[in-house]
C-alpha positions in Angstrom: -17.7 -20.5 3.7 -17.8 -17.1 6.1 -15.3 -14.4 4.8 -13.6 -11.9 7.1 -16.4 -8.7 6.0 -18.7 -10.8 7.7 -17.0 -11.3 10.9 -19.9 -9.9 13.9 -19.1 -9.0 17.6 -19.9 -12.3 19.2 -20.3 -14.3 16.8 -18.8 -17.6 15.5 -16.2 -17.4 13.4 -14.4 -20.3 11.3 -13.1 -19.3 8.1 -9.6 -20.0 5.9 -7.3 -16.9 6.1 -4.2 -15.9 5.0 -1.3 -15.2 7.7 -1.0 -11.6 6.3 1.4 -10.6 9.5 2.7 -12.6 12.4 4.5 -10.1 15.5 6.2 -12.2 18.2 6.0 -10.7 21.4 5.8 -11.3 25.3 2.6 -11.0 27.6 2.7 -9.1 31.0 3.1 -12.8 32.6 6.2 -13.5 30.8 4.7 -15.6 28.2 4.9 -15.1 24.6 2.4 -15.0 22.5 1.4 -13.8 18.6 0.0 -10.9 17.3 -1.2 -11.8 13.4 -3.0 -9.9 10.9 -5.7 -12.3 8.7 -6.8 -11.4 5.0 -8.8 -12.9 2.9 -10.3 -10.9 -0.3 -12.8 -9.5 1.5 -11.0 -7.7 4.1 -8.1 -7.9 7.0 -8.5 -8.4 11.1 -6.4 -9.4 13.7 -6.3 -11.1 17.1 -3.7 -12.7 19.2 -2.8 -15.9 19.8 -1.7 -16.6 23.4 0.6 -18.8 25.3 2.3 -20.0 21.9 4.8 -23.0 21.8 8.4 -22.8 19.9 6.5 -25.4 17.4 3.1 -22.7 16.6 6.1 -19.9 16.1 8.0 -21.8 14.0 4.7 -23.0 12.2 2.7 -19.5 11.7 4.5 -18.0 9.6 3.7 -14.7 7.2 2.5 -15.9 4.4 0.9 -19.5 5.0 -2.8 -20.4 5.0 -4.5 -21.3 8.1 -8.1 -22.7 9.3 -9.4 -20.2 12.0 -12.1 -20.5 14.7 -12.9 -17.7 17.0 -15.1 -15.3 18.1 -15.7 -11.7 16.8 -14.7 -9.3 19.0 -13.5 -5.3 19.4 -10.4 -3.8 21.0 -10.8 0.0 21.2 -13.0 0.5 18.3 -11.3 -2.0 16.1 -12.6 -5.1 14.7 -10.9 -8.3 16.3 -11.2 -12.4 16.6 -10.9 -13.8 19.5 -9.1 -17.3 18.4 -9.7 -20.3 19.9 -8.6 -22.6 17.4 -5.7 -22.1 14.6 -3.7 -24.6 12.2 -2.2 -24.6 9.2 -4.3 -25.5 5.9 -3.8 -28.9 4.5 -2.8 -30.1 0.6 -6.6 -31.0 -0.1 -7.8 -27.6 1.4 -7.9 -24.1 -0.1 -4.0 -23.8 1.2 -3.0 -21.3 -2.4 -2.2 -18.0 -0.7 -2.8 -16.0 -4.1 -7.0 -16.9 -3.1 -6.7 -14.7 0.0 -4.8 -11.8 -1.9 -7.2 -8.4 -2.5 -6.2 -7.1 -5.9 -7.1 -3.5 -7.8 -10.1 -3.4 -10.1 -8.0 -3.2 -13.4 -5.9 -6.1 -14.9 -2.3 -5.8 -15.4 -2.9 -4.4 -18.8 -5.4 -2.1 -18.1 -3.0 -0.1 -15.7 -0.6 -0.4 -18.7 -2.6 1.2 -21.3 -3.9 3.8 -18.9 0.0 4.9 -18.1 0.9 5.1 -21.6 -0.6 8.5 -22.3 1.7 10.4 -19.5 5.2 8.4 -20.6 4.3 9.9 -24.0 3.7 13.3 -22.8 7.0 13.3 -21.0 9.2 15.6 -23.6 12.3 16.0 -21.3 15.0 13.3 -23.0 16.5 12.9 -19.5 13.7 12.6 -17.9 12.2 10.0 -20.4 15.7 7.9 -20.5 14.9 7.4 -17.0 11.8 6.0 -16.9 12.0 3.9 -19.3 15.1 2.2 -18.2 13.5 1.7 -14.5 10.5 0.2 -15.8 12.6 -1.9 -17.8 14.0 -3.0 -15.1 11.1 -3.1 -12.7 8.1 -2.8 -14.9 7.1 -6.8 -13.8 7.1 -6.0 -9.8 5.8 -2.4 -10.3 2.5 -4.2 -12.3 2.4 -6.7 -8.9 3.7 -5.4 -6.0 1.0 -3.0 -3.2 2.2 0.6 -2.6 2.7 -0.2 1.2 2.1 -3.1 3.1 -0.8 -1.9 5.4 -3.1 1.5 5.5 -3.8 2.6 1.3 -3.1 0.7 -1.8 -2.2 -2.3 0.2 -3.2 -4.2 -2.9 -2.0 -6.8 -5.5 -1.5 -3.8 -8.1 -2.3 -1.5 -5.1 1.5 0.6 -6.5 0.8 1.1 -10.4 -3.2 1.8 -9.7 -1.3 4.8 -7.0 0.5 5.8 -9.1 -1.9 6.3 -11.9 -4.2 7.6 -9.5 -2.0 10.8 -8.9 -0.9 10.9 -12.4 -4.5 11.6 -13.2 -4.4 14.2 -10.0 -1.4 15.6 -11.5 -3.1 16.1 -15.3 -6.3 18.0 -13.8 -3.9 20.6 -11.3 -1.9 21.0 -14.5 -4.5 22.0 -16.7 -6.0 24.2 -13.6 -2.6 26.0 -13.3 0.1 27.7 -15.0 4.1 27.6 -14.5 4.3 24.0 -13.9 6.7 21.7 -16.0 4.6 18.1 -17.0 7.2 16.5 -17.6 8.6 16.9 -14.7 5.9 16.0 -12.7 4.8 13.0 -14.8 8.2 11.9 -14.3 8.2 12.1 -10.4 4.5 10.9 -10.0 6.1 7.6 -11.9 9.2 7.0 -10.6 8.1 8.4 -6.8 7.3 5.0 -5.3 9.1 2.7 -7.5 11.6 1.8 -4.7 8.9 -0.2 -3.1 9.8 -3.1 -4.9 13.0 -3.3 -3.2 12.0 -1.8 0.1 8.7 -4.5 0.1 9.0 -8.4 -0.1 6.5 -8.8 -2.6 2.6 -9.0 -2.8 1.9 -11.5 -0.7 2.2 -11.3 3.3 3.9 -8.4 2.3 6.7 -7.6 4.8 9.5 -4.8 4.9 13.1 -6.4 3.5 16.0 -5.4 4.9 17.0 -3.0 2.6 13.4 -1.2 3.0 13.9 -0.9 7.0 17.0 0.1 6.9 17.0 2.5 3.5 13.1 2.8 3.0 12.2 3.7 -0.6 12.3 7.3 -1.4 16.7 7.0 -0.6 16.2 3.7 -2.8 15.0 5.0 -5.9 17.1 7.8 -5.4 20.0 5.2 -5.8 18.1 3.5 -8.5 17.9 7.0 -10.8 22.1 7.6 -9.9 22.2 3.9 -11.5 19.8 4.2 -14.7 22.0 7.3 -15.2 25.0 5.2 -15.3 24.0 2.9 -17.8 22.9 5.4 -19.8 25.4 7.6 -19.9 23.6 10.5 -18.4 24.6 13.6 -15.6 23.3 12.6 -12.1 24.6 15.8 -10.7 22.6 18.2 -14.1 20.4 20.0 -13.5 17.5 18.3 -15.3 18.1 14.9 -13.5 19.0 16.9 -9.9 15.6 18.3 -10.0 13.8 15.1 -11.1 15.8 13.6 -8.0 14.3 16.5 -5.8 10.8 16.3 -6.6 11.1 12.5 -5.1 13.4 12.8 -2.2 11.1 15.4 -0.6 7.5 14.0 -1.7 6.7 12.5 1.8 6.9 16.3 2.1 8.5 16.7 6.4 12.0 15.0 7.6 10.3 13.2 10.3 7.8 11.7 7.3 11.1 10.2 5.7 12.0 13.1 3.3 15.5 14.4 3.6 14.5 17.8 1.7 11.4 19.6 1.9 10.0 20.3 -1.5 11.1 23.7 -3.5 9.7 23.2 -6.5 6.5 23.2 -7.2 6.2 20.1 -8.8 7.7 18.5 -6.0 5.3 20.5 -3.4 2.1 18.6 -6.1 3.7 15.7 -5.9 3.3 15.7 -2.1 0.2 17.2 -1.6 -1.2 14.5 -4.3 0.1 11.9 -2.6 -1.6 12.9 0.7 -4.9 13.1 -1.0 -5.0 9.8 -3.1 -3.7 8.1 0.0 -6.0 9.3 2.4 -9.5 9.4 0.3 -8.4 5.6 -0.5 -8.5 5.1 3.5 -11.1 6.8 4.2 -13.1 5.2 1.5 -11.6 1.8 3.1 -12.8 2.3 6.3 -16.3 3.4 5.0 -16.4 0.2 3.0 -18.5 -1.8 5.2 -20.2 0.7 7.5 -24.1 1.3 7.8 -26.0 4.8 7.0 -25.8 7.0 9.7 -22.9 5.4 11.6 -18.8 5.7 12.0 -16.4 4.2 11.0 -13.3 2.4 13.0 -10.7 4.6 13.8 -8.1 4.9 11.3 -4.6 5.7 12.9 -2.8 7.1 9.9 -5.4 9.9 10.1 -5.2 11.0 13.6 -7.1 8.0 14.8 -10.2 9.7 13.6 -13.8 7.7 12.9 -15.6 8.8 9.1 -19.4 9.3 9.4 -21.1 7.5 6.5 -24.2 9.9 5.8 -27.6 9.4 3.7 -26.8 11.9 1.2 -23.5 9.7 0.5 -26.0 6.3 -0.9 -28.0 8.9 -2.5 -25.6 11.0 -4.7 -23.6 7.1 -5.4 -27.2 5.9 -6.4 -27.6 9.1 -9.0 -24.7 8.7 -10.4 
């Protein structure tokens, strides 16, 4: 059976895919249509289903598996599919949504084992107590949820994998530079995106929850830290807890990117920069994944709509590792 990564411009498309996202819109002629993002374990592609009926709007909901027919297409440098036929998969067809979800390379257990040394390195009691409490509450979701609806680490286990990546980068930074509180940096890194288990609906056909849309994961996790303090009889206004809350509240760096404050601690600045670095590298690698040597990727919207070049040296370097 065909997969999304095999779709070529102008070539026929016939495959089972997951409805990852569905947006109901109105065309210029006043008729309703659906802008759909399809996904499988090899990638994602979007397309428009024009002149939809109320029944189709009701049927084609995120999280359902469909049989898609059409033609490979491209619009403004982005791969698309020109939809010619779309129906729900039947019970005797591959209709399990989990068959079409991308996962990180590490298992749940491997992620847990890799995170343990960083938890052990948190020496400040308040930080360790808060991290332990929140991981006990949300650990199952933490190791299953994606780190985003789209863009970087939008995979099953992506939240834990993104957190592990930042912790490894943070360790390297702390070894290179003096004056860094590792306990504060590691605790902030472990908790900075934990609010996404409330902000997002889950690992399959991920959507924003009402709380996620209205509050955002940064303010959500700050509230969770306060509740953890109440459960563990810690003072949420004590200096160690305020420092931890600041590191997390500032990790998007700018007010216009969702942080209510800008970084004013070195650990907050480091977390902000590493968060951006990890996300950018993953998005660039994802964009280059199926690009031929000496060609450009599709435009990466989150990186100022830039295209990235895949050169011969990149292949030679990987082959020599």
